C-alpha positions as CSV (number, residue, x, y, z in Angstrom):
1,M,-0.3,0.4,-0.2
2,T,1.0,3.3,-0.9
3,K,1.9,6.1,1.4
4,R,-0.6,8.4,-0.3
5,L,-3.3,6.0,-0.8
6,W,-3.0,5.4,3.7
7,L,-2.6,8.9,3.7
8,S,-6.4,8.8,2.3
9,I,-7.6,6.4,4.5
10,L,-6.5,7.6,7.4
11,T,-8.1,11.0,6.6
12,V,-11.1,9.5,6.8
13,A,-10.1,7.6,10.6
14,F,-8.2,10.7,11.7
15,A,-10.6,11.8,14.7
16,L,-10.3,8.1,15.5
17,V,-6.9,7.9,15.4
18,L,-6.0,11.1,17.7
19,T,-8.1,10.1,20.8
20,A,-6.3,6.3,20.0
21,C,-3.1,7.3,19.7
22,G,-0.9,6.6,23.3
23,S,2.7,6.7,24.2
24,G,2.5,2.7,22.9
25,E,1.3,3.5,19.5
26,E,3.6,5.7,18.5
27,A,6.0,3.4,16.6
28,E,2.8,2.8,14.2
29,G,2.8,6.4,13.2
30,N,5.1,8.8,12.3
31,G,4.7,8.0,8.6
32,Q,5.4,3.8,8.4
33,T,3.6,2.3,5.9
34,E,2.6,-1.6,5.8
35,D,5.8,-3.0,4.9
36,K,7.6,-0.7,7.6
37,Q,9.0,1.4,4.9
38,T,10.9,4.6,6.4
39,T,9.5,8.3,5.4
40,W,12.8,8.8,3.7
41,D,12.3,5.2,1.8
42,Q,9.2,6.5,0.3
43,V,10.0,10.0,-0.3
44,K,13.1,9.2,-2.3
45,E,11.0,6.5,-4.4
46,E,7.7,9.0,-4.8
47,G,10.4,12.0,-5.2
48,E,8.5,14.0,-3.1
49,M,8.7,15.2,0.2
50,V,4.8,16.4,1.5
51,V,5.9,19.3,4.3
52,G,2.9,21.1,6.6
53,T,2.8,24.7,6.7
54,S,0.6,27.9,7.9
55,G,1.0,29.7,5.4
56,T,-0.5,32.2,7.4
57,L,2.8,33.8,9.1
58,V,4.7,36.5,7.6
59,A,8.2,36.1,6.2
60,T,8.1,32.5,6.8
61,S,4.9,31.2,5.3
62,Y,3.0,33.3,4.2
63,Y,2.1,34.7,0.6
64,P,3.3,37.8,-0.4
65,K,1.4,40.9,-1.6
66,D,0.3,40.4,-5.3
67,S,1.1,36.8,-5.4
68,D,-0.6,33.0,-5.6
69,K,2.8,31.3,-5.0
70,L,3.8,30.9,-0.8
71,S,7.0,32.0,0.6
72,G,8.5,33.3,3.1
73,Y,12.0,32.1,5.0
74,D,11.0,28.4,6.0
75,V,9.3,27.4,2.6
76,E,12.0,29.0,0.6
77,V,14.5,27.2,3.1
78,M,12.4,23.7,2.6
79,R,12.8,24.1,-1.1
80,K,16.6,24.6,-1.0
81,V,16.6,21.3,1.1
82,G,14.7,19.5,-1.1
83,E,16.4,20.6,-4.5
84,K,19.6,19.4,-2.2
85,L,17.7,15.5,-1.6
86,G,16.6,15.6,-5.2
87,V,12.2,15.2,-4.3
88,D,10.2,17.8,-4.9
89,I,8.6,19.7,-2.0
90,K,5.0,19.5,-1.7
91,F,3.4,22.2,0.8
92,Q,0.4,21.0,2.9
93,E,-1.1,24.2,4.7
94,I,-2.3,23.4,7.9
95,G,-2.8,26.0,11.3
96,V,0.0,25.8,13.3
97,D,-1.8,24.4,16.3
98,G,-2.9,21.0,13.7
99,L,1.4,20.1,12.5
100,F,1.9,18.4,15.4
101,A,-0.8,15.3,15.2
102,A,-0.3,15.2,11.5
103,V,3.2,14.8,11.6
104,K,3.0,12.1,14.4
105,S,-0.1,10.2,12.6
106,G,2.0,10.5,9.4
107,R,-0.4,12.5,7.4
108,I,2.4,14.8,6.2
109,D,6.1,13.9,5.9
110,A,7.2,16.9,7.8
111,A,6.0,20.6,9.3
112,I,8.2,23.9,8.5
113,N,6.7,26.9,10.0
114,D,8.7,28.5,13.0
115,I,8.9,25.4,15.2
116,E,10.6,26.1,18.0
117,V,13.1,22.8,19.9
118,T,12.3,22.1,23.4
119,E,13.0,19.2,25.4
120,E,10.0,18.5,25.7
121,R,8.8,18.3,22.2
122,K,12.2,15.5,21.5
123,K,10.4,13.6,23.6
124,N,7.8,13.1,20.9
125,Y,9.2,14.3,18.1
126,K,12.6,14.2,16.0
127,F,14.1,17.6,15.3
128,S,16.7,18.4,11.7
129,E,19.4,20.9,13.3
130,P,18.3,24.3,13.6
131,Y,18.0,26.9,10.5
132,K,17.1,29.8,12.5
133,Y,18.1,31.2,16.1
134,S,16.0,34.0,17.7
135,F,14.6,34.7,21.3
136,T,11.2,36.0,22.3
137,T,10.2,39.9,22.4
138,M,6.8,41.4,23.1
139,V,4.4,43.7,20.8
140,V,2.5,45.8,23.1
141,R,0.8,49.4,22.5
142,A,3.2,52.2,22.1
143,E,1.3,54.7,24.2
144,D,2.2,53.1,27.3
145,H,3.6,49.7,26.5
146,S,-0.1,48.0,28.0
147,G,0.9,48.3,31.3
148,I,3.9,45.7,31.0
149,E,7.5,46.7,32.2
150,S,8.5,43.3,33.5
151,L,7.6,39.7,33.1
152,E,5.8,39.6,36.4
153,D,3.2,42.1,34.7
154,L,1.8,39.5,32.6
155,E,-0.7,38.3,35.1
156,G,-4.4,39.6,34.8
157,K,-3.1,40.4,31.1
158,K,-4.7,39.1,27.7
159,A,-1.8,37.5,25.3
160,G,-2.9,36.6,21.7
161,G,-1.5,33.6,20.8
162,G,-1.7,29.8,19.1
163,A,-3.2,27.9,21.6
164,T,-0.2,25.2,21.8
165,T,2.9,27.6,20.8
166,V,5.5,27.7,23.8
167,F,4.9,31.6,23.9
168,S,1.8,31.0,24.7
169,D,2.9,28.5,27.4
170,I,5.2,31.5,29.0
171,A,2.3,34.2,28.9
172,R,0.0,31.5,30.9
173,H,3.2,30.3,33.1
174,F,3.1,34.3,34.4
175,G,-0.8,34.5,34.9
176,A,-2.0,35.7,31.7
177,E,-4.7,34.7,29.8
178,V,-4.0,33.3,26.2
179,V,-6.7,34.6,23.9
180,T,-6.3,32.1,21.1
181,Y,-7.1,32.5,17.2
182,G,-7.4,29.8,14.2
183,N,-4.9,30.0,11.7
184,A,-5.4,33.4,11.3
185,N,-3.5,36.4,9.4
186,N,-0.6,38.9,11.3
187,D,-2.9,41.7,11.1
188,V,-5.5,39.9,13.1
189,Y,-3.1,39.7,16.5
190,L,-1.9,43.3,15.9
191,R,-5.4,44.5,15.7
192,D,-6.9,43.3,18.5
193,V,-3.7,44.4,20.7
194,D,-4.5,47.9,18.9
195,N,-7.6,47.8,19.8
196,G,-7.2,46.4,23.5
197,R,-9.5,43.4,23.2
198,T,-5.8,41.8,23.7
199,D,-2.9,43.7,25.6
200,V,0.3,42.0,24.6
201,I,1.7,39.1,21.6
202,I,4.3,37.2,23.0
203,N,6.6,35.8,19.3
204,D,9.6,35.5,18.0
205,Y,11.9,38.6,17.5
206,Y,12.1,38.5,13.6
207,L,8.5,38.1,12.9
208,S,7.2,40.2,15.0
209,K,9.3,42.9,13.7
210,L,8.3,41.9,10.6
211,G,4.7,42.1,11.7
212,L,5.5,45.7,12.9
213,N,7.2,46.7,10.0
214,A,4.1,45.1,7.4
215,F,1.3,46.8,9.5
216,P,2.1,50.5,10.5
217,Q,-1.3,51.2,10.6
218,F,-1.3,50.4,14.3
219,D,0.0,51.8,17.0
220,L,2.3,49.6,18.4
221,V,6.2,48.6,19.4
222,L,8.0,46.2,20.6
223,H,9.1,46.2,24.1
224,P,12.1,48.0,24.3
225,D,13.3,46.0,27.6
226,L,12.5,42.9,27.5
227,R,14.6,40.2,25.2
228,M,14.3,36.8,26.6
229,H,13.8,33.3,26.1
230,P,16.6,32.4,23.3
231,T,14.8,30.0,20.6
232,E,16.1,27.9,17.8
233,Q,13.7,26.6,15.2
234,A,14.2,23.1,13.2
235,I,12.0,21.1,11.1
236,L,9.9,18.7,12.7
237,L,10.4,15.2,11.7
238,G,8.2,11.9,13.3
239,K,9.6,10.2,16.5
240,E,10.7,7.2,14.0
241,D,12.4,9.3,11.1
242,S,16.5,9.2,11.9
243,E,16.9,8.5,8.6
244,L,14.9,11.0,6.9
245,Q,16.5,13.3,9.9
246,K,19.9,12.3,8.9
247,K,19.3,13.5,5.2
248,I,17.8,17.1,6.3
249,N,20.8,17.4,8.2
250,E,23.1,17.0,5.8
251,A,21.5,18.9,3.5
252,L,21.3,22.0,5.9
253,A,24.7,21.8,6.4
254,E,26.0,22.2,3.0
255,L,23.4,25.5,2.9
256,R,24.5,27.0,5.9
257,E,28.4,26.4,4.3
258,D,27.5,27.8,1.2
259,G,26.0,31.0,2.5
260,T,22.8,30.5,1.3
261,L,20.2,30.3,4.8
262,T,22.0,33.5,5.3
263,K,20.9,35.1,1.5
264,I,17.6,33.7,2.1
265,S,17.3,35.6,5.9
266,K,17.9,38.6,4.5
267,K,15.9,38.7,1.6
268,F,12.6,37.9,4.2
269,F,14.3,39.7,7.4
270,L,14.5,43.1,6.9
271,G,18.7,42.7,6.2
272,E,19.3,40.6,9.4
273,D,20.7,37.0,10.0
274,A,18.0,34.3,11.4
275,S,20.5,31.8,10.6
276,T,23.3,32.8,13.1
277,K,22.8,33.4,16.8
278,P,21.9,37.1,17.8
279,E,24.4,38.8,19.6
280,G,23.2,40.9,23.2
281,D,21.8,39.7,25.9
282,I,19.4,37.3,25.9
283,K,17.5,36.4,29.5
284,K,16.1,32.8,30.3
285,I,13.1,32.8,32.0
286,E,13.9,31.3,35.9
287,G,11.5,28.3,36.1
288,F,10.5,28.2,32.9
289,D,13.7,27.4,30.4
290,K,15.7,24.6,30.7
């Protein structure tokens, strides 16, 4: 049975799989087929890798103005990885909160969407080597910084974000109420902070900066004093996908060495190189960062 036929059957049974998929069943998912081929075997045989991404994250995975072609740093990096591996990349647009389940079930081969590597996530998934390094910041109202001068001031505030993101975990850690969205575009999050429906967006530095640059009509700023939680972003893979992980890592190493990652980053991140670790003092969050 080919992977694509298996995926068609899986889509019908997806809800049942999600409820039945416990820790003892993980080895049956993660892109494995009935004949026990590895995900890399399938990708190589079919000449195509199915990669999940949101399609709504400015500069990372999005549709540039007046374009119907998906682009962004993550998207273009993934395309270059595909070129190195000699396979086509087929993007499947999935909301950020659905990417993990889609990888675990084998619905997609991999996911790329500014996904942060954490020790907790490593228990259930594999990651490539990082293709991006960043840190966490806050988008707040310009006039009063939304009443936030320290992380402790998050208590009782409303933070816009995705339900399963690390950024929302940070907000909850400090007592904020997380207001969740579907697969919404950046302007929806920003508008809500601007009009007071929410108070803050805790997010990646580069993405926050790009979001504000893309929507200057909102009276919002990056918090000038809060730089925290250094992060690494990588390609998300199934727990059993060691061979695919190795192949992707080899491709990323070549792209880093020949300057491709830097070139793509500067194109999308206002001339900044997100493929290297940022400079300056970036504080770890006590009681949260490992």
